[in-house]
N, C-alpha and C positions, 0 to 999 in steps of 0.2 A: 589539316582540317579534320580528317577522320579521327585522329587521336583525341581532339578536343570534344567531338561529338560523343565519343564513347565515354569520356569522363563525365559529361553532363548526364548521361543515362545512369551511370553508377551513382552519382550524387542524388538524382531523383529517387532511385530505388532505396537508397539509404535514408532519405528524408521520409519516405513512406513507412519504413520500418520504425523510425523514431516516433512518428505520429501514432502508430499502433501501440507502442510501448509507453506512450505518455498518457494513455487513458487511465483515469483514476476512479476507483470504485470506493464507496463508503459502506461499511458494514456496521450495523447496530448490534451490540453484544450485551446480553443480560444473562443472569443465572450463574454468575461466577462467585467464588469465595471472596467476600469483601474484607476478610481479615488479613489478606495478603498485603505486603508492602507494595507501594506503587511500582518500585523497581522490579520486584518478583512478578507482579502482574504483567508488566510490559514484556518481560522476557518470556513468560508463558504464552502470551498472545502472539508474539513473534514466532515462537516455535510451532504453534498450532496453525497459523495462517501463512507461514512461509511457502507452503506448497501451492498457494493460490496466486502468488505473485510477490513482488517486492513490498514488504510492509514499510510504508513511508512514515506513518505516524500512528501512535496509539494515544487517543485523547480521552482523558477521564475528566468530565466536567466538574469543576469545583475542587479538584484534588489539591491544588497548590494552597488554597486558603484553609481547608479543613484538615488536610493531611490524613484523610480517610477516603477510601474508595467509594465512589457513587455506585448505585445499583445498575448503572449501564455505562458503556464506553463505546467510542467510535473508533473503528480501525480503518485506516486509509491504505488502500492497496494500489499498486501500479504494475502494469505489465500486460503482455498479451495473455488473454484468457482470464484475467482478473474479473471482468464483467460477467463471464459465463459461470464462474465458480462461486459466485456470491451465495 
């Protein structure tokens, strides 16, 4: 019985860590060079925001239709501290 109780505590601690790291923050970004290709822009945003947490997604509204960068983008970050570093 003692072994199973200890395993339950470990799982609960692990679940708490997963909940903390599953917090997603969204950042609104403006003022970047709109002449970049979409791929180059995404790579540069990942490099800039990598220290703030895991860059989950870089969203450029309307990019797929126009093939031109919009004047703003949304960066989605996940990880402990992502909320504080926005």
